[in-house]
Each structure stands twice: as C-alpha cells, then as structure tokens.
C-alpha positions as CSV (number, residue, x, y, z in Angstrom):
1,M,-67.5,247.5,117.4
2,T,-66.0,245.2,114.6
3,S,-67.2,245.7,111.3
4,V,-67.9,242.6,109.3
5,A,-68.1,241.3,106.0
6,I,-69.7,238.0,105.0
7,L,-69.5,237.1,101.7
8,G,-71.2,233.9,100.7
9,A,-73.8,234.7,103.5
10,T,-76.5,232.6,102.1
11,G,-74.7,229.4,102.1
12,S,-74.1,227.2,105.2
13,V,-71.0,228.6,106.7
14,G,-72.1,232.0,105.5
15,R,-75.5,231.3,107.6
16,Q,-73.5,230.2,110.8
17,A,-71.1,233.3,110.3
18,A,-74.4,235.7,110.2
19,S,-75.9,233.8,113.5
20,V,-72.1,234.4,115.8
21,V,-72.4,238.2,114.9
22,A,-75.8,238.2,115.6
23,Q,-75.5,236.9,119.1
24,D,-72.8,239.8,120.1
25,P,-74.3,243.3,118.7
26,Q,-72.3,245.0,121.2
27,R,-68.9,243.4,119.5
28,F,-69.8,243.2,115.8
29,H,-71.9,244.9,113.2
30,A,-72.7,243.2,110.1
31,Q,-71.5,245.7,107.6
32,V,-72.0,243.7,104.3
33,L,-73.8,240.4,103.2
34,V,-73.2,239.1,99.6
35,G,-74.6,236.2,98.5
36,G,-75.2,233.8,95.1
37,G,-78.9,234.4,93.7
38,D,-80.9,233.9,96.6
39,V,-82.8,237.2,97.1
40,D,-85.5,235.6,99.7
41,G,-82.5,234.4,101.8
42,I,-80.6,237.4,101.5
43,V,-83.2,240.2,102.1
44,A,-83.9,238.0,105.4
45,L,-80.6,238.2,106.8
46,A,-80.2,241.5,105.7
47,R,-83.4,242.3,108.1
48,A,-82.5,240.9,110.9
49,L,-78.6,241.9,110.5
50,R,-79.1,245.6,109.0
51,P,-76.1,245.7,106.7
52,R,-75.0,248.8,105.2
53,V,-74.3,247.1,102.0
54,V,-76.3,243.9,100.1
55,G,-75.0,242.6,97.2
56,L,-75.8,238.9,95.5
57,V,-73.9,238.0,92.5
58,R,-76.1,235.7,90.2
59,L,-78.6,238.7,89.7
60,D,-78.6,240.8,86.7
61,D,-81.7,243.0,87.7
62,P,-81.6,244.4,91.3
63,S,-84.7,246.1,91.7
64,R,-86.4,243.0,93.2
65,L,-83.8,243.2,96.2
66,R,-83.6,247.1,96.4
67,E,-87.7,247.2,96.6
68,Q,-87.5,244.9,99.7
69,L,-84.6,246.7,101.8
70,D,-84.8,249.6,103.6
71,R,-83.6,252.8,101.1
72,S,-80.5,253.3,103.1
73,V,-79.3,250.1,102.0
74,E,-77.1,250.0,98.9
75,V,-77.6,247.1,96.8
76,V,-74.8,246.0,94.2
77,V,-75.4,242.9,91.7
78,G,-73.1,240.8,89.8
79,R,-69.5,240.0,90.0
80,E,-68.7,243.0,91.4
81,A,-70.3,242.2,94.6
82,L,-67.4,239.6,95.3
83,T,-65.4,242.8,96.2
84,L,-67.4,244.4,98.8
85,G,-65.6,243.3,101.7
86,A,-62.6,245.9,101.6
87,D,-64.3,248.5,103.9
88,A,-64.7,246.3,106.9
89,E,-62.6,245.4,109.3
90,V,-63.1,241.0,108.9
91,V,-63.9,239.6,105.8
92,V,-65.4,236.1,105.8
93,N,-65.0,234.4,103.1
94,A,-67.8,231.9,102.5
95,V,-68.0,231.9,99.1
96,T,-67.7,228.3,97.2
97,G,-65.6,227.4,94.9
98,F,-63.2,229.4,92.6
99,A,-64.9,232.5,92.7
100,G,-63.9,232.9,96.4
101,L,-60.7,234.1,95.0
102,T,-61.5,237.5,94.5
103,V,-63.1,237.8,97.9
104,T,-59.3,236.8,99.1
105,N,-57.7,239.1,96.9
106,T,-59.9,241.8,97.7
107,A,-59.4,241.5,101.7
108,L,-55.5,241.1,101.6
109,L,-55.0,243.7,99.4
110,A,-56.8,246.1,101.6
111,G,-55.4,244.9,104.9
112,R,-58.1,243.1,106.6
113,R,-58.5,240.6,108.6
114,L,-59.6,237.4,106.4
115,A,-61.9,234.4,107.8
116,L,-61.1,232.0,105.2
117,A,-63.5,229.4,104.6
118,N,-63.1,229.2,100.7
119,K,-60.2,226.5,100.5
120,E,-60.1,226.8,96.8
121,S,-58.5,230.2,97.5
122,L,-55.3,228.6,98.7
123,V,-55.5,225.3,96.3
124,A,-55.7,227.5,93.2
125,A,-53.2,230.0,94.1
126,G,-51.8,229.3,97.3
127,D,-48.5,231.5,96.7
128,L,-49.8,234.3,95.4
129,V,-52.2,234.5,98.5
130,E,-49.2,234.8,100.6
131,D,-47.6,237.8,98.2
132,W,-51.1,239.3,98.7
133,R,-51.2,239.2,102.6
134,R,-47.6,240.6,102.7
135,E,-48.4,243.5,100.1
136,G,-51.3,244.9,101.9
137,D,-50.6,243.5,105.3
138,G,-53.4,241.2,105.8
139,E,-54.1,238.8,108.2
140,I,-55.6,235.2,107.5
141,V,-57.2,233.1,110.0
142,P,-58.6,229.9,108.7
143,V,-62.1,229.0,109.3
144,D,-62.3,225.1,108.0
145,S,-62.5,223.3,111.4
146,E,-59.3,221.5,110.6
147,H,-57.3,224.4,109.9
148,S,-58.9,226.3,113.1
149,A,-57.8,223.5,114.7
150,V,-54.3,223.6,114.1
151,F,-54.2,227.3,114.4
152,Q,-55.5,226.6,118.0
153,C,-53.2,224.1,118.7
154,L,-50.5,226.4,117.9
155,G,-51.7,228.9,120.2
156,G,-53.7,231.4,117.4
157,T,-50.9,231.3,115.0
158,R,-50.0,230.1,111.6
159,D,-46.3,229.8,112.5
160,A,-45.2,226.5,112.4
161,D,-42.1,226.9,113.7
162,D,-39.0,224.3,114.1
163,R,-40.7,223.1,117.2
164,V,-43.6,221.0,114.7
165,A,-42.8,217.8,113.4
166,G,-46.0,217.3,111.2
167,L,-49.8,217.9,111.0
168,V,-52.3,215.2,111.5
169,L,-55.7,216.5,110.0
170,T,-58.7,214.2,110.8
171,S,-61.5,212.8,108.5
172,S,-65.0,211.5,109.1
173,G,-64.8,209.4,106.1
174,G,-67.8,210.6,105.1
175,P,-71.3,208.9,104.1
176,F,-69.3,205.8,102.6
177,R,-66.5,204.9,105.3
178,S,-67.9,201.4,105.3
179,T,-69.6,201.1,102.0
180,P,-68.7,197.6,99.9
181,L,-66.5,198.7,97.5
182,E,-68.6,197.2,94.8
183,E,-71.5,199.5,95.8
184,L,-69.7,202.5,95.0
185,E,-70.6,202.4,91.7
186,C,-74.0,202.8,92.5
187,V,-74.3,205.3,95.0
188,G,-76.5,207.9,94.4
189,V,-77.1,212.3,95.1
190,A,-78.6,211.5,98.2
191,E,-76.5,208.9,99.6
192,A,-73.5,211.1,99.0
193,L,-74.9,214.3,100.4
194,A,-76.1,212.6,103.6
195,H,-73.0,213.7,105.5
196,P,-73.0,211.6,108.7
197,T,-71.5,214.3,111.5
198,W,-71.6,217.7,109.3
199,R,-74.4,219.5,107.8
200,M,-73.1,221.4,104.7
201,G,-73.8,222.8,101.3
202,P,-73.9,220.1,98.1
203,K,-70.6,220.9,96.9
204,I,-68.8,220.4,99.9
205,S,-70.8,217.2,100.8
206,V,-70.1,215.8,97.8
207,D,-66.3,216.5,98.2
208,S,-66.3,215.1,101.8
209,S,-67.9,211.9,100.4
210,T,-65.1,211.5,98.0
211,L,-62.4,213.0,100.2
212,F,-61.3,215.4,97.5
213,N,-62.3,217.5,100.1
214,K,-59.6,216.3,102.6
215,G,-57.4,216.8,99.6
216,L,-57.8,220.2,99.3
217,E,-57.4,220.8,102.7
218,V,-54.0,219.2,102.9
219,I,-52.7,221.8,99.9
220,E,-54.5,224.6,102.2
221,A,-52.6,223.2,105.2
222,H,-49.3,223.2,103.1
223,H,-49.8,226.9,102.6
224,L,-51.4,228.0,105.7
225,F,-49.0,226.7,108.0
226,G,-45.8,226.2,105.8
227,V,-45.5,222.6,106.6
228,A,-44.4,220.3,103.8
229,Y,-46.5,217.3,102.4
230,D,-44.4,214.8,104.2
231,A,-45.2,216.2,107.3
232,I,-49.0,216.1,106.8
233,E,-50.9,212.9,107.9
234,V,-54.5,212.1,107.2
235,V,-56.5,209.7,109.6
236,I,-60.1,208.9,109.7
237,H,-62.2,210.0,112.8
238,P,-65.5,209.1,112.1
239,Q,-66.5,211.1,115.4
240,S,-65.4,214.4,114.1
241,V,-64.6,215.7,117.6
242,V,-61.2,215.4,117.4
243,H,-60.8,218.5,114.6
244,S,-56.9,217.9,114.1
245,M,-53.6,217.6,116.1
246,V,-50.0,218.9,116.0
247,R,-46.9,216.8,116.5
248,F,-44.4,218.6,117.9
249,R,-40.5,217.2,117.6
250,D,-40.3,216.0,121.2
251,G,-43.2,213.3,120.5
252,S,-45.7,215.3,122.0
253,V,-49.1,215.5,120.4
254,I,-51.6,218.4,120.9
255,A,-55.4,217.8,119.8
256,Q,-58.4,220.7,119.5
257,L,-61.6,218.8,120.6
258,S,-64.8,220.1,119.7
259,E,-68.5,219.0,119.3
260,P,-68.8,219.0,115.1
261,T,-70.1,222.6,114.1
262,M,-69.0,225.5,112.1
263,A,-69.8,227.7,114.9
264,L,-66.3,227.4,116.8
265,P,-63.9,228.0,114.1
266,L,-66.2,231.2,112.8
267,A,-65.9,232.5,116.3
268,V,-62.1,231.9,116.7
269,A,-61.5,233.7,113.8
270,L,-64.1,237.0,114.6
271,Y,-62.7,237.4,118.4
272,H,-59.1,236.4,117.7
273,P,-57.1,237.0,119.7
274,D,-59.8,237.1,122.2
275,R,-61.8,234.2,122.4
276,A,-65.7,234.4,122.2
277,P,-67.8,234.2,125.5
278,K,-69.6,230.9,124.3
279,A,-69.4,229.7,120.7
280,V,-70.7,225.6,121.1
281,S,-71.7,223.2,123.8
282,R,-69.5,221.6,126.5
283,L,-67.9,218.1,125.6
284,D,-69.3,215.6,128.0
285,F,-66.2,213.5,128.9
286,A,-68.1,211.7,131.6
287,S,-70.9,210.4,129.2
288,T,-70.7,207.3,127.2
289,R,-68.3,208.1,123.9
290,S,-65.7,206.6,122.0
291,L,-62.9,208.3,120.1
292,T,-61.8,206.2,117.6
293,F,-58.7,206.6,114.6
294,E,-58.0,204.4,111.6
295,P,-55.8,205.0,108.6
296,V,-57.5,206.3,105.2
297,D,-58.2,203.4,102.8
298,L,-56.6,205.2,99.5
299,E,-58.7,202.4,97.0
300,R,-61.8,203.8,98.5
301,F,-60.9,207.4,98.5
302,P,-58.1,207.5,95.5
303,A,-59.0,211.2,95.5
304,L,-56.6,212.1,98.6
305,G,-53.9,210.1,96.9
306,L,-54.3,212.5,93.5
307,A,-54.5,215.7,95.8
308,F,-50.9,214.6,97.5
309,E,-49.8,214.3,93.9
310,A,-50.6,217.7,92.5
311,G,-49.7,219.9,95.7
312,R,-46.2,218.0,95.4
313,A,-45.9,218.9,91.8
314,G,-47.1,222.6,92.6
315,G,-47.2,225.6,90.1
316,A,-51.1,225.1,88.2
317,A,-51.5,221.5,89.3
318,P,-53.5,222.2,92.4
319,C,-55.5,225.0,90.2
320,W,-56.0,222.4,87.5
321,M,-57.1,219.6,89.9
322,N,-59.8,221.7,91.6
323,A,-61.3,223.1,88.6
324,A,-61.4,219.8,87.2
325,N,-63.4,218.3,90.4
326,E,-65.7,221.2,90.4
327,V,-66.9,220.5,87.1
328,A,-67.1,216.8,87.7
329,V,-69.1,217.5,90.9
330,D,-71.5,219.7,89.1
331,A,-72.1,216.8,86.5
332,F,-72.4,214.2,89.3
333,L,-75.3,216.7,91.2
334,A,-77.0,217.1,87.4
335,G,-77.1,213.2,87.1
336,R,-74.5,213.1,84.2
337,I,-71.7,210.9,85.8
338,R,-72.0,208.6,88.4
339,W,-70.6,208.9,92.0
340,A,-67.1,206.6,91.2
341,E,-66.7,208.7,87.8
342,I,-66.3,211.9,89.8
343,Y,-62.6,210.9,90.8
344,R,-62.1,209.1,87.3
345,V,-62.7,212.5,85.2
346,V,-60.4,214.7,87.6
347,A,-57.9,212.0,87.1
348,A,-58.2,211.9,83.3
349,S,-58.3,215.5,83.7
350,M,-55.0,215.8,85.4
351,E,-53.4,213.2,82.7
352,R,-53.6,216.1,80.0
353,Y,-52.2,218.8,82.8
354,E,-49.0,220.7,81.1
355,P,-46.8,222.1,84.1
356,K,-46.9,225.5,84.1
357,R,-46.0,228.1,86.8
358,L,-48.5,230.5,88.4
359,G,-46.9,234.2,88.4
360,S,-50.4,236.3,88.6
361,V,-54.1,236.1,89.0
362,S,-54.4,235.9,85.0
363,D,-52.3,232.8,84.8
364,V,-54.8,231.3,87.7
365,V,-57.6,232.3,85.5
366,E,-56.1,230.8,82.7
367,A,-55.4,227.5,84.5
368,D,-58.7,227.2,85.6
369,A,-60.3,228.0,82.5
370,A,-58.2,225.5,80.7
371,A,-58.8,222.8,82.9
372,R,-62.5,223.2,83.1
373,D,-62.7,223.1,79.3
374,V,-61.0,219.6,79.3
375,A,-62.7,218.1,82.1
376,R,-66.3,219.0,80.4
377,A,-64.6,217.2,77.5
378,V,-64.2,214.1,79.5
379,V,-67.4,214.4,81.1
380,E,-68.8,214.6,77.4
381,E,-66.7,211.6,76.6
382,W,-68.0,209.9,79.5
383,C,-71.4,210.2,78.6
384,R,-71.0,209.2,75.4
385,A,-69.4,206.4,76.3
386,S,-72.2,205.1,79.0
C-alpha cells in the first residue's frame, strides 16, 4: 500500500486528491492531511480517510482540532505542518501560493515522489527545486492539467529530449475571452470567479481570468521539461478538452485529451508509472462537439506577455512577479482595486525590480518579501489615487 500525504487538503485540488485516494483503499492510504485554517473541513476529511497525522497551518490553538479527532491521530498546527509530508511515499502539494515552496523543499530532499500542483514553487525557485530533486533523489510528477498532459504525451517522463521541437499549452481564455475590452475596466469579483469550464479556488480562478495563471504555467513548463521559452506556445482552447500538446521535430504533434477535471492528472501522479483503473468519464467523439483554437489576444491579456518577459529575465524576476501578483489578487478580492488593475499593479511592481540571482531559499524568501512590500505600496498608491 502506498502512503500519501496531501498538503492543501481542504482546497479544491486537495479534496479531489483525497477523493482519488479514497476510491482505491487497497492501493493508497492517506497518512497525512494538512489544511490551511478550515477546522471543519479537515475534520471531515480525517474521519473519512483516517490519517495518522493531521495539521492546520493557520491555527494557533490545537485543542479544537484535537477534541474532534481520535486520540491516536497526531495533531500539528502552525507552519511546521507544511513539513509533515516527508514520511509519506507520495506527497501531493496542493498548497496555494508561495507557502507551497516549503512542501516542495521537504518532499524532494526526503527523496519522495512530489505530485506537484503548486506552480509557485517552480515559478519562484525553479533552479533550486531541481537542485533539491537531485540532492534528495526525489521525483516530480506534475499535477497541473497542462503539464500532466505534456508529461503523458512524452510517455510518462519529464525528459523533453532532442526529438521535441516545442510545447503548446492550452488556455480556456477564462470568463473574459469575449468580453468587450472597454467593459473589462468594470468587471467584478463574482464575474472573475465564474470560470466557464473549471471549478477552482478564488486565487487560481482570478489568475485564470487574467491569464497570469497561464504565464506561471509557461515558466513552470520551462523548468519541468527544460524547454526554451521561444519553444513554448499558448493558444486559446475554450472547450478545455485538449489539455496541451507536444510538437516533435518531424512535424508531428501529440495531444492529450480528457474532460476538464483535475481527477485525471491527480490519478496520473498518484498511480505513476501505472494507470488508474478509471479516473474520468469516457470522451464521446460521436456526440456533437467542436474543438476550436485561437491565438491569445495580448491586448486583452497582457499578463501573459509579462510572464514570458519575467521568465526570460530569470533570476528573481519570476519570483518577484509571482509575489506581486499574489498581493494584487488579494487586493482585488478584497475590493480594493479593479480587475484591470491587477496587471497594472504587477507591471508597476516589476518596473521597480532590480536583477538578482537566487542562490538559496533565504534569497527566495527575501525576494518574495521585497516584491510584496513594493506591490503593497503600489496598491496603496492606486487606492489613494482612485
């Protein structure tokens, strides 16, 4: 039986990971469950999956959690909970945002298989993550649907060898793909959260509406597969059935198709190198269905262009952009800035970035903190001016 740690267990991806584990109790045991601050959510999961250890990151007093769980369950609260995955064979990193870097670091140095759904780890510290993998002899299997698709197209490997000419990442275009440009200045939080094909948490839903999410995925793909930025394309595919494609040097293109659900990429990562008995419903190609593709409108989605620039700049630039975006998204969700100002806040923050190499975790933490300070100052300037 394979032991599994799910960190970020109470979020959208974490709950789906728990569901995949629960469907095959002969194969998997959820040994560790860690959530953010949702006591009721983590208790419900713990009662269903019976883990050995349960943790909550944003909880100071463990008593409320302990009194609702069996006495045999170890309870850990605070940031220490992010390091709990080291004893499990497979670690699902479904933590949202920069905090997921701790999970990635712990799992890889412990030599575990990391089912990586936290794209910020690679965006903020891609070169360091690869160093940790080599040092600990760990394994990374991507969980983002796009990167899982590439992983599958390459035959269950991250080795994009000299047969590969490039990658094509698909994007649904989010809720504002067809919204008139002048109306984008007035869209609200509810509209940004209403993704047309995926059901996700608020932060990633907003990122998908701006295409910052796709920009982060471009940087992630560069680090995961060692493909140059000039060989990574993004196309709009509203149906979200083709999850990504690989171009080969002979002109062939291989694509991975499935219904839009995270259950499949999670199953791919958990069962690797095997295949799950069943993870998603069968695609019916005989039914009335169209698969369409179109270029990205960078006037509508300038965040994607900014992400390519940050990725090519390297060093701390992607980390800086990611941190500034997290601040801007928080400000938008709090009603402090408008949707269109998310990109403007990040772009203004990037103008104040000074090139820096990242040689250690402390360098990453320092760059992240500096970018957040700058982005918060930009948000305050924006709020005073509006």
